[in-house]
N, CA, C and O of each residue as an XYZ file, in Angstrom:
780
protein
N       0.811     -1.232      0.183
C      -0.030      0.184     -0.063
C       0.817      1.214     -0.045
O       1.795      1.246      0.701
N       0.532      2.058     -0.796
C       1.225      3.424     -0.853
C       0.203      4.610     -1.099
O      -1.017      4.465     -1.180
N       0.831      5.697     -1.197
C       0.021      6.770     -1.276
C       1.012      8.118     -1.309
O       2.203      8.042     -1.611
N       0.437      9.172     -1.006
C       1.258     10.356     -0.679
C       1.271     10.845      0.566
O       0.426     10.491      1.387
N       2.227     11.712      0.848
C       2.383     12.252      2.350
C       0.800     13.044      2.544
O       0.320     13.781      1.683
N       0.206     12.748      3.712
C      -0.952     13.225      3.987
C      -2.200     12.802      3.241
O      -3.241     13.459      3.208
N      -1.990     11.623      2.640
C      -3.148     11.022      1.782
C      -4.164     10.243      2.439
O      -5.286      9.995      1.998
N      -3.523      9.779      3.850
C      -4.403      8.826      4.817
C      -4.083      7.504      4.858
O      -4.962      6.694      5.155
N      -2.732      7.067      4.555
C      -2.316      5.801      4.399
C      -2.676      5.148      5.903
O      -3.407      4.172      6.070
N      -2.110      5.782      6.788
C      -2.025      5.439      8.317
C      -3.648      4.823      8.679
O      -3.820      3.777      9.305
N      -4.800      5.712      8.140
C      -6.160      5.316      8.676
C      -6.393      4.030      7.786
O      -6.997      3.089      8.301
N      -5.974      3.938      6.552
C      -6.241      2.459      5.898
C      -5.331      1.176      6.564
O      -5.779      0.034      6.675
N      -4.113      1.550      6.938
C      -3.359      0.605      7.575
C      -3.945      0.230      8.977
O      -4.069     -0.959      9.269
N      -4.260      1.090      9.735
C      -4.788      0.779     11.024
C      -6.403     -0.292     10.793
O      -6.738     -1.247     11.493
N      -7.029      0.200      9.775
C      -8.293     -0.577      9.587
C      -7.754     -2.082      9.021
O      -8.250     -3.116      9.468
N      -6.802     -2.098      8.103
C      -6.269     -3.296      7.763
C      -5.750     -4.226      8.802
O      -6.046     -5.420      8.763
N      -4.943     -3.696      9.785
C      -4.553     -4.282     10.999
C      -5.497     -4.994     11.774
O      -5.397     -6.162     12.149
N      -6.556     -4.088     12.018
C      -7.674     -4.489     12.831
C      -8.401     -5.596     12.278
O      -9.037     -6.387     12.974
N      -8.294     -5.665     10.828
C      -9.005     -7.005     10.030
C      -8.031     -8.214     10.030
O      -8.317     -9.239      9.411
N      -6.892     -8.084     10.720
C      -6.109     -9.239     10.673
C      -4.831     -9.256      9.726
O      -4.151    -10.273      9.593
N      -4.581     -8.180      9.144
C      -3.415     -8.050      8.148
C      -2.213     -7.970      9.017
O      -2.454     -7.558     10.152
N      -1.136     -8.227      8.791
C       0.150     -7.793      9.354
C       0.779     -6.728      8.421
O       0.912     -6.728      7.197
N       1.167     -5.710      9.479
C       1.592     -4.342      8.531
C       3.151     -4.235      8.715
O       3.689     -4.512      9.787
N       3.818     -3.831      7.643
C       5.048     -3.569      7.760
C       5.220     -2.263      7.225
O       5.139     -2.017      6.022
N       5.497     -1.285      8.258
C       5.420      0.114      8.147
C       6.833      0.507      7.627
O       7.858      0.218      8.244
N       6.818      1.144      6.521
C       8.187      1.494      5.959
C       8.710      2.716      6.671
O       9.926      2.825      6.830
N       7.888      3.639      7.110
C       8.178      4.798      8.092
C       8.796      4.217      9.347
O       9.871      4.665      9.745
N       8.223      3.321      9.938
C       8.655      2.824     11.218
C      10.055      2.092     11.017
O      11.000      2.287     11.781
N      10.108      1.223      9.911
C      11.510      0.839      9.665
C      12.569      1.872      9.519
O      13.672      1.775     10.057
N      12.187      2.876      8.763
C      13.259      4.087      8.627
C      13.608      4.549      9.893
O      14.786      4.533     10.250
N      12.514      5.051     10.775
C      12.749      5.573     12.050
C      13.763      4.744     12.891
O      14.675      5.345     13.459
N      13.633      3.218     13.011
C      14.424      2.426     13.788
C      15.882      2.478     13.190
O      16.851      2.464     13.949
N      16.020      2.534     11.885
C      17.303      2.447     11.131
C      18.026      3.907     11.615
O      19.245      3.994     11.763
N      17.244      4.853     11.802
C      17.767      6.318     12.307
C      17.894      6.507     13.604
O      18.194      7.658     13.923
N      17.733      5.588     14.618
C      17.915      5.609     15.849
C      19.537      5.867     16.104
O      20.394      5.555     15.277
N      19.803      6.468     17.341
C      21.211      6.563     17.548
C      22.111      5.233     17.395
O      21.797      4.156     17.900
N      23.169      5.436     16.696
C      24.237      4.297     16.397
C      23.606      3.174     15.467
O      24.178      2.085     15.431
N      22.554      3.362     14.775
C      22.043      2.358     13.852
C      22.511      2.695     12.642
O      22.969      3.826     12.479
N      22.475      1.788     11.615
C      23.219      2.082     10.367
C      23.022      3.273      9.728
O      23.962      3.948      9.306
N      21.799      3.604      9.616
C      21.470      5.001      8.783
C      21.670      6.135      9.600
O      21.795      7.239      9.072
N      21.723      5.972     11.025
C      21.959      7.262     11.687
C      23.657      7.532     11.630
O      24.113      8.672     11.538
N      24.475      6.365     11.696
C      25.810      6.820     11.256
C      26.048      7.276     10.058
O      26.820      8.236     10.043
N      25.622      6.893      8.970
C      25.802      7.558      7.804
C      25.353      8.955      7.664
O      26.108      9.821      7.222
N      23.958      9.231      8.086
C      23.478     10.377      8.093
C      24.354     11.627      8.849
O      24.634     12.697      8.310
N      24.672     11.268     10.070
C      25.591     11.966     10.861
C      26.920     12.239     10.206
O      27.453     13.338     10.362
N      27.557     11.166      9.384
C      28.531     11.606      8.717
C      28.377     12.562      7.548
O      29.153     13.487      7.310
N      27.233     12.229      6.801
C      26.997     13.066      5.610
C      26.412     14.344      5.747
O      26.389     15.121      4.792
N      25.914     14.646      6.901
C      25.082     15.853      6.998
C      25.692     16.621      8.332
O      25.200     17.694      8.683
N      26.643     16.098      8.961
C      27.184     16.547     10.342
C      26.208     16.724     11.402
O      24.978     16.675     11.411
N      27.168     16.965     12.377
C      26.536     17.306     13.791
C      25.331     18.119     14.014
O      24.442     17.933     14.846
N      25.451     19.093     13.096
C      24.119     20.029     13.198
C      22.728     19.274     12.930
O      21.697     19.839     13.299
N      22.662     18.116     12.351
C      21.436     17.332     12.392
C      21.019     16.659     13.783
O      19.875     16.271     14.023
N      21.997     16.581     14.583
C      21.790     15.838     15.709
C      21.387     16.638     16.940
O      22.088     17.585     17.297
N      20.354     16.318     17.560
C      19.870     16.929     19.166
C      20.811     16.504     20.005
O      21.535     15.537     19.769
N      20.862     17.306     21.187
C      21.978     16.900     22.476
C      21.847     15.365     22.680
O      22.857     14.676     22.820
N      20.535     14.808     22.697
C      20.552     13.277     23.119
C      20.937     12.265     22.096
O      20.875     11.050     22.282
N      21.441     12.993     20.725
C      22.172     12.207     19.609
C      20.910     11.855     18.963
O      21.257     10.968     18.183
N      19.885     11.991     18.848
C      18.799     11.599     17.848
C      18.888     12.516     16.787
O      19.424     13.599     17.020
N      18.435     12.262     15.603
C      18.500     12.954     14.546
C      17.246     14.130     14.532
O      16.095     13.730     14.702
N      17.470     15.384     14.353
C      16.597     16.357     14.480
C      15.832     16.403     12.981
O      16.340     16.918     11.985
N      14.693     15.850     13.016
C      14.145     15.647     11.826
C      13.506     16.667     11.083
O      13.269     16.549      9.880
N      13.163     17.853     11.881
C      12.930     19.080     11.433
C      14.100     19.528     10.789
O      13.961     19.922      9.631
N      15.117     19.549     11.245
C      16.387     20.359     10.640
C      16.860     19.569      9.480
O      17.255     20.189      8.492
N      16.868     18.149      9.483
C      17.194     17.425      8.329
C      16.350     17.659      7.138
O      16.767     17.817      5.991
N      14.823     17.666      7.626
C      13.754     17.937      6.508
C      14.004     19.154      5.728
O      14.000     19.249      4.501
N      14.245     20.169      6.688
C      14.497     21.660      5.937
C      15.828     21.453      5.057
O      15.754     21.945      3.931
N      16.792     20.935      5.318
C      17.974     20.615      4.527
C      17.560     20.137      3.171
O      17.618     20.826      2.152
N      17.087     18.753      3.250
C      16.823     17.871      1.985
C      15.688     18.455      1.395
O      15.782     18.246      0.186
N      14.637     19.099      1.654
C      13.700     19.446      0.884
C      13.711     20.912      0.262
O      12.786     21.464     -0.333
N      15.090     21.454      0.567
C      15.553     22.730      0.024
C      16.431     22.366     -1.043
O      16.683     23.273     -1.836
N      16.969     21.219     -1.255
C      18.023     21.085     -2.112
C      17.779     19.447     -2.520
O      17.810     18.548     -1.679
N      17.567     19.266     -3.759
C      17.396     17.853     -4.402
C      18.836     17.125     -4.333
O      18.867     15.899     -4.231
N      19.856     17.769     -4.380
C      20.927     16.978     -4.278
C      21.227     16.180     -2.850
O      21.679     15.038     -2.765
N      20.853     17.092     -1.708
C      20.799     16.490     -0.498
C      19.746     15.592     -0.184
O      19.905     14.792      0.738
N      18.713     15.622     -0.820
C      17.602     14.720     -0.624
C      17.947     13.236     -1.325
O      17.664     12.130     -0.866
N      18.608     13.531     -2.513
C      19.291     12.333     -3.210
C      20.103     11.765     -2.114
O      19.680     10.711     -1.639
N      21.169     12.253     -1.630
C      22.065     11.838     -0.805
C      21.423     10.962      0.329
O      21.768      9.798      0.530
N      20.473     11.610      1.042
C      19.705     11.118      2.188
C      18.888      9.611      1.743
O      18.885      8.585      2.423
N      18.160      9.831      0.307
C      17.604      8.665      0.029
C      18.648      7.567     -0.399
O      18.284      6.393     -0.326
N      19.893      7.853     -0.832
C      20.845      6.793     -1.380
C      21.591      6.240     -0.053
O      22.253      5.209     -0.170
N      21.508      6.907      1.248
C      21.698      6.346      2.506
C      20.592      5.397      2.817
O      20.829      4.201      2.990
N      19.379      5.899      2.893
C      18.350      5.291      3.764
C      17.412      4.215      2.833
O      16.819      3.252      3.319
N      17.407      4.554      1.504
C      16.543      3.292      0.900
C      17.026      1.989      0.875
O      16.229      1.067      1.046
N      18.358      1.740      0.665
C      18.838      0.339      0.516
C      18.719     -0.317      1.856
O      18.524     -1.533      1.862
N      18.806      0.297      2.943
C      18.879     -0.241      4.248
C      17.349     -0.428      4.731
O      17.045     -1.359      5.477
N      16.493      0.421      4.307
C      15.034      0.112      4.532
C      14.455     -1.075      3.569
O      13.475     -1.737      3.908
N      15.090     -1.269      2.441
C      14.394     -2.238      1.523
C      14.963     -3.503      2.079
O      14.264     -4.514      2.128
N      16.491     -3.491      2.599
C      16.941     -4.998      3.103
C      16.049     -5.307      4.284
O      15.635     -6.460      4.403
N      15.720     -4.399      5.151
C      15.133     -4.709      6.523
C      13.805     -5.162      6.286
O      13.391     -6.192      6.819
N      12.876     -4.238      5.271
C      11.538     -4.849      4.829
C      11.815     -6.224      4.392
O      11.298     -7.085      5.103
N      12.495     -6.628      3.412
C      12.609     -8.007      2.618
C      12.955     -9.074      3.941
O      12.452    -10.183      4.119
N      13.764     -8.522      4.625
C      14.157     -9.289      5.960
C      12.736     -9.765      6.661
O      12.410    -10.951      6.712
N      12.070     -8.871      7.102
C      10.856     -8.991      7.960
C       9.805     -9.717      7.119
O       9.089    -10.517      7.721
N       9.626     -9.552      5.866
C       8.635    -10.363      5.034
C       9.291    -11.956      4.924
O       8.545    -12.935      4.923
N      10.435    -12.047      4.855
C      10.902    -13.566      4.974
C      10.559    -14.081      6.201
O       9.908    -15.126      6.190
N      10.879    -13.533      7.367
C      10.478    -14.075      8.668
C       8.934    -14.444      8.893
O       8.521    -15.444      9.481
N       8.119    -13.364      8.265
C       6.590    -13.599      8.314
C       6.236    -15.053      7.355
O       5.537    -16.001      7.712
N       6.857    -14.901      6.227
C       6.588    -16.009      5.552
C       6.744    -17.280      5.970
O       5.927    -18.182      5.788
N       7.961    -17.385      6.627
C       8.485    -18.820      7.370
C       7.475    -19.101      8.541
O       6.916    -20.194      8.624
N       7.230    -17.989      9.532
C       6.524    -18.237     10.652
C       4.918    -18.259     10.457
O       4.211    -18.943     11.198
N       4.414    -17.507      9.466
C       3.060    -17.593      9.213
C       2.726    -17.338      7.705
O       2.226    -16.321      7.224
N       3.117    -18.500      7.057
C       2.788    -18.536      5.432
C       1.268    -18.170      5.085
O       1.007    -17.727      3.967
N       0.351    -18.339      5.960
C      -1.024    -17.658      5.402
C      -1.332    -16.382      5.525
O      -2.274    -15.842      4.946
N      -0.479    -15.785      6.359
C      -0.701    -14.285      6.682
C      -0.912    -13.335      5.546
O      -0.177    -13.411      4.562
N      -1.778    -12.528      5.610
C      -1.882    -11.428      4.555
C      -1.063    -10.220      5.239
O      -1.383     -9.651      6.282
N       0.126     -9.933      4.387
C       1.074     -8.859      4.784
C       0.916     -7.715      3.952
O       0.941     -7.813      2.725
N       0.724     -6.435      4.658
C       0.651     -5.140      3.952
C       1.894     -4.389      4.245
O       2.242     -4.069      5.381
N       2.683     -4.071      2.921
C       3.641     -3.373      3.076
C       3.249     -1.758      2.943
O       2.910     -1.275      1.863
N       3.328     -1.070      4.036
C       2.933      0.402      3.874
C       4.255      1.267      3.579
O       4.978      1.724      4.464
N       4.466      1.426      2.135
C       5.756      2.212      1.692
C       5.382      3.545      0.991
O       4.933      3.538     -0.155
N       5.539      4.493      1.574
C       5.252      5.875      0.692
C       5.789      5.843     -0.409
O       5.165      6.166     -1.420
N       7.037      5.452     -0.438
C       7.812      5.663     -1.961
C       7.809      4.266     -2.594
O       8.816      3.953     -3.229
N       6.870      3.450     -2.506
C       6.806      2.157     -3.151
C       7.141      1.906     -4.557
O       7.901      0.986     -4.858
N       6.501      2.840     -5.614
C       7.059      2.749     -6.731
C       8.476      3.471     -7.105
O       9.296      3.057     -7.925
N       8.561      4.584     -6.353
C       9.967      5.098     -6.623
C      10.965      4.429     -6.198
O      12.029      4.647     -6.777
N      10.958      3.417     -5.076
C      12.163      2.504     -4.834
C      11.964      1.023     -5.551
O      12.811      0.139     -5.425
N      10.901      0.875     -6.222
C      10.513     -0.418     -7.110
C      10.160     -1.575     -6.337
O      10.360     -2.731     -6.709
N       9.522     -1.168     -5.031
C       9.201     -2.310     -3.965
C       7.810     -2.949     -4.624
O       7.368     -4.062     -4.338
N       7.339     -2.210     -5.369
C       6.001     -2.982     -5.911
C       6.075     -4.128     -6.677
O       5.098     -4.691     -7.171
N       7.373     -4.524     -6.795
C       7.920     -5.678     -7.607
C       7.546     -6.753     -6.318
O       7.146     -7.877     -6.620
N       7.650     -6.477     -5.265
C       7.560     -7.428     -4.097
C       6.242     -7.828     -3.988
O       5.978     -8.853     -3.360
N       5.274     -7.088     -4.571
C       3.754     -7.246     -3.978
C       2.763     -8.058     -5.044
O       3.053     -8.033     -6.240
N       1.761     -8.672     -4.648
C       1.108     -9.337     -5.266
C      -0.202     -8.228     -5.857
O      -0.809     -8.437     -6.908
N      -0.428     -7.199     -5.060
C      -1.394     -6.317     -5.405
C      -0.820     -4.792     -4.828
O      -0.216     -4.625     -3.769
N      -1.122     -3.912     -5.665
C      -0.627     -2.497     -4.982
C      -2.058     -1.731     -4.796
O      -2.944     -1.699     -5.650
N      -2.101     -1.165     -3.604
C      -3.177     -0.217     -3.324
C      -2.565      0.986     -3.264
O      -1.414      1.117     -2.847
N      -3.426      2.119     -3.750
C      -2.935      3.488     -3.603
C      -4.082      4.131     -2.722
O      -5.263      4.004     -3.046
N      -3.759      4.698     -1.802
C      -4.638      5.683     -0.857
C      -4.425      7.159     -1.566
O      -3.381      7.808     -1.507
N      -5.559      7.528     -2.208
C      -5.675      8.628     -3.159
C      -6.572      9.920     -2.468
O      -7.668      9.756     -1.931
N      -5.890     11.206     -2.594
C      -6.718     12.279     -2.393
C      -6.331     13.246     -3.662
O      -5.472     12.911     -4.477
N      -6.951     14.304     -3.730
C      -6.691     15.368     -4.884
C      -5.637     16.207     -4.349
O      -5.583     16.355     -3.128
N      -4.787     16.780     -5.108
C      -3.837     17.906     -4.589
C      -4.115     18.727     -3.601
O      -3.429     18.709     -2.579
N      -5.037     19.471     -3.734
C      -5.502     20.498     -2.877
C      -5.666     19.937     -1.437
O      -5.204     20.477     -0.433
N      -6.411     18.739     -1.467
C      -6.893     18.167     -0.212
C      -5.502     17.725      0.504
O      -5.385     17.747      1.729
N      -4.494     17.336     -0.342
C      -3.234     16.800      0.267
C      -2.571     17.940      0.694
O      -1.930     17.814      1.737
N      -2.564     19.154      0.081
C      -1.812     20.252      0.621
C      -2.650     20.692      2.034
O      -2.092     20.914      3.109
N      -3.778     20.750      1.846
C      -4.576     21.309      3.197
C      -4.165     20.561      4.464
O      -3.803     21.081      5.519
N      -4.298     19.031      4.147
C      -4.193     18.194      5.340
C      -2.770     18.337      5.565
O      -2.572     18.316      6.780
N      -1.708     18.473      4.919
C      -0.412     18.625      5.476
C      -0.012     19.772      6.061
O       0.909     19.680      6.873
N      -0.539     20.957      5.819
C      -0.628     22.187      6.407
C      -1.150     22.131      7.747
O      -0.528     22.499      8.743
N      -2.237     21.689      7.735
C      -3.025     21.329      9.126
C      -2.300     20.642      9.940
O      -1.951     21.147     11.007
N      -1.936     19.363      9.595
C      -1.395     18.351     10.548
C      -0.032     18.585     10.774
O       0.475     18.046     11.759
N       0.726     19.363      9.967
C       2.283     19.644     10.413
C       2.602     21.029     10.656
O       3.680     21.430     11.093
N       1.538     21.786     10.329
C       1.860     23.413     10.465
C       2.720     23.963      9.626
O       3.416     24.940      9.902
N       2.716     23.284      8.415
C       3.723     23.790      7.313
C       2.885     24.964      6.710
O       1.672     25.155      6.797
N       3.845     25.703      6.076
C       3.420     26.764      5.095
C       2.925     26.136      3.916
O       3.150     24.929      3.827
N       2.228     26.752      2.888
C       1.978     25.975      1.622
C       3.114     25.651      0.819
O       3.214     24.617      0.158
N       3.994     26.588      0.893
C       5.493     26.416      0.282
C       6.074     25.130      0.650
O       6.448     24.288     -0.167
N       6.132     25.018      1.934
C       6.873     23.730      2.579
C       6.130     22.482      2.386
O       6.693     21.405      2.189
N       4.735     22.653      2.450
C       4.050     21.485      2.036
C       3.928     21.066      0.633
O       3.615     19.915      0.331
N       4.159     21.935     -0.180
C       4.251     21.713     -1.756
C       5.843     21.146     -1.922
O       5.990     20.303     -2.807
N       6.952     21.505     -1.208
C       8.266     21.001     -1.447
C       8.181     19.495     -1.125
O       8.749     18.709     -1.883
N       7.528     19.055     -0.081
C       7.419     17.614      0.440
C       6.511     16.915     -0.583
O       6.794     15.737     -0.801
N       5.621     17.363     -1.151
C       4.572     16.656     -1.988
C       5.253     16.405     -3.304
O       5.157     15.347     -3.926
N       6.056     17.613     -3.744
C       6.572     17.707     -5.011
C       7.721     16.622     -5.069
O       8.081     16.233     -6.180
N       8.254     16.166     -4.044
C       9.365     15.338     -3.715
C       9.006     13.960     -4.211
O       9.856     13.214     -4.697
N       7.638     13.606     -4.074
C       7.083     12.202     -4.272
C       6.315     12.322     -5.649
O       5.822     13.359     -6.095
N       6.304     11.026     -6.265
C       5.628     10.735     -7.428
C       4.099     11.323     -7.312
O       3.320     11.104     -6.384
N       3.890     12.019     -8.328
C       2.270     12.690     -8.107
C       1.372     11.564     -7.855
O       1.584     10.510     -8.455
N       0.365     11.665     -7.014
C      -0.600     10.720     -6.540
C      -1.348     10.219     -7.630
O      -1.517      9.002     -7.701
N      -1.878     11.058     -8.593
C      -2.540     10.566     -9.695
C      -1.884      9.306    -10.456
O      -2.441      8.222    -10.630
N      -0.494      9.691    -10.904
C       0.502      8.613    -11.350
C       0.468      7.211    -10.689
O       0.449      6.164    -11.336
N       0.462      7.291     -9.418
C       0.516      6.179     -8.436
C      -0.898      5.475     -8.875
O      -0.999      4.333     -9.323
N      -1.790      6.248     -8.687
C      -3.311      5.667     -8.792
C      -3.514      5.084    -10.253
O      -4.186      4.063    -10.401
N      -2.956      5.706    -11.291
C      -2.827      5.098    -12.582
C      -2.300      3.628    -12.520
O      -2.861      2.731    -13.150
N      -1.268      3.429    -11.783
C      -0.478      2.225    -11.711
C      -1.054      1.192    -10.813
O      -0.666      0.027    -10.891
N      -1.979      1.571     -9.947
C      -2.214      0.816     -8.917
C      -3.403     -0.467     -9.251
O      -4.146     -0.361    -10.227
N      -3.455     -1.362     -8.558
C      -4.557     -2.481     -8.772
C      -5.889     -1.913     -8.064
O      -7.020     -2.017     -8.540
N      -5.551     -1.280     -6.815
C      -6.676     -0.952     -6.046
C      -6.481      0.676     -5.777
O      -5.357      1.137     -5.578
N      -7.510      1.394     -5.787
C      -7.413      2.998     -5.311
C      -8.549      3.034     -4.339
O      -9.680      2.588     -4.534
N      -8.069      3.658     -3.204
C      -8.995      4.111     -2.234
C      -8.993      5.451     -2.160
O      -7.996      6.054     -1.763
N     -10.119      6.073     -2.537
C     -10.462      7.517     -2.598
C     -10.564      7.763     -1.249
O     -11.299      7.052     -0.563
N      -9.852      8.781     -0.706
C      -9.803      9.066      0.605
C     -10.175     10.399      0.950
O      -9.720     10.959      1.947
N     -11.064     10.979      0.088
C     -11.425     12.288      0.261
C     -12.925     12.547      0.985
O     -13.389     13.657      1.246
N     -13.583     11.217      1.250
C     -14.750     11.297      1.972
C     -14.499     11.207      3.701
O     -13.434     11.564      4.205
N     -15.330     10.822      4.281
C     -15.298     10.382      5.665
C     -14.579      9.391      6.226
O     -14.472      8.464      5.424
N     -13.989      9.159      7.343
C     -13.189      8.074      7.824
C     -14.066      6.850      7.471
O     -13.635      5.869      6.864
N     -15.267      6.991      7.884
C     -16.425      5.805      7.756
C     -16.217      5.223      6.581
O     -16.017      4.017      6.435
N     -16.263      6.227      5.512
C     -16.333      5.704      4.113
C     -14.913      5.019      3.838
O     -14.969      3.881      3.371
N     -13.691      5.550      4.059
C     -12.584      5.277      3.962
C     -12.329      3.518      4.484
O     -11.787      2.639      3.814
N     -12.889      3.399      5.816
C     -12.929      2.311      6.540
C     -13.597      1.051      5.838
O     -13.222     -0.121      5.798
N     -14.817      1.740      5.246
C     -15.652      0.688      4.513
C     -15.050      0.287      3.191
O     -15.184     -0.883      2.832
N     -14.426      1.110      2.464
C     -13.762      0.848      1.179
C     -12.602     -0.085      1.456
O     -12.341     -0.969      0.639
N     -11.830      0.075      2.658
C     -10.659     -0.650      2.889
C     -11.159     -2.201      3.167
O     -10.564     -3.167      2.688
N     -12.129     -2.293      3.859
C     -12.675     -3.472      4.520
C     -13.353     -4.513      3.392
O     -13.354     -5.743      3.334
N     -13.925     -3.488      2.525
C     -14.610     -4.430      1.143
C     -13.316     -5.024      0.218
O     -13.312     -6.157     -0.265
N     -12.296     -4.107      0.077
C     -11.323     -4.463     -0.536
C     -10.256     -5.722      0.224
O      -9.706     -6.603     -0.437
N     -10.163     -5.613      1.289
C      -9.635     -6.658      2.067
C     -10.442     -7.917      1.990
O      -9.964     -8.977      1.585
N     -11.484     -7.792      2.327
C     -12.568     -8.934      2.345
C     -12.432     -9.868      0.865
O     -12.362    -11.095      0.791
N     -12.420     -8.905     -0.230
C     -12.146     -9.493     -1.505
C     -10.698    -10.369     -1.497
O     -10.635    -11.407     -2.155
N      -9.775     -9.988     -0.873
C      -8.411    -10.636     -0.841
C      -8.712    -11.867     -0.315
O      -8.429    -12.850     -0.999
N      -9.367    -12.060      1.054
C      -9.354    -13.020      1.737
C     -10.168    -14.135      1.014
O      -9.782    -15.301      1.086
N     -11.227    -13.814      0.355
C     -12.066    -14.512     -0.465
C     -11.331    -15.396     -1.578
O     -11.640    -16.548     -1.882
N     -10.190    -14.551     -2.182
C      -9.435    -15.083     -3.309
C      -8.184    -15.588     -2.788
O      -7.494    -16.168     -3.627
N      -7.690    -15.512     -1.549
C      -6.396    -15.854     -0.984
C      -6.457    -17.392     -0.947
O      -5.503    -18.038     -0.514
């Protein structure tokens, strides 16, 4: 499952977990790898310097975000550090689950699924979709970003319309939470029926 920043992936993911799916959250994997003295943390500290570290040695995500979303080369550098590590970790987790729970329905919640070609690991790709203005408004409200800051983050990802065009299933998340839960439940039940 993928989508864009502030498209509502977490709402769908929470619903699928409640229905019995095992969720592998790419953002959570990234956060673990960026904890002090973990592989990504070491490389980020070396590449971006101590100014991106807080006094407790955790990465200052706000400062790092400001650096990378203002400079495409710096974003590429960060992606080149984190993406291979995240992909390897996700593949390891997938293999562990396949071995221990072969019948499980596993959902990879990966914001950059298409960008890092992880769609090749999936039997089906779901995209949680909203129109661009809704995405901008939600991101500004949720994170307190200016419109310009929100746009920088949105523009750093593949457009949601393009992701939706490539998807097997599109969940239109412009409606109410209840409508989104209904759609996700229906599509998940379809998988169980055909699994």
